C-alpha positions, 0 to 999 in steps of 0.5 A: 237604802234597803229598798234600792237594793231590792229594786235592783235586784227585782230588775236584775231578775226581770232583765235575766228572765227576759234574756232566758225567754227570748234567747240569749248567745254566751262566748265559750273559751276552749284552751287546748294543751299539747303534749310536746310543750308547745304554747296551749291553744285557746279557741273562742266561740259563741254559743247561741242559747235557745228561748225557753217557753217555761221562762217566757210563761213566767214573765208574761205572768209576772210583768204582762206581756212578752216585748222588748226591753231597755237592756 
């Protein structure tokens, strides 16, 4: 059981490092409250997180070449 948990954690860590190394997008939500009592406005937008050279180097060091990964 403990070995299975470690494999899952290792796989999650590998995927997170790969995402950081190749860049990804996140969705941000901004809630704007009005002063006059109207309902708040909710703005959603996507923000691109650029690739990290340090994460790419670490991924290559740990797992070999930086290729695609099945998500």
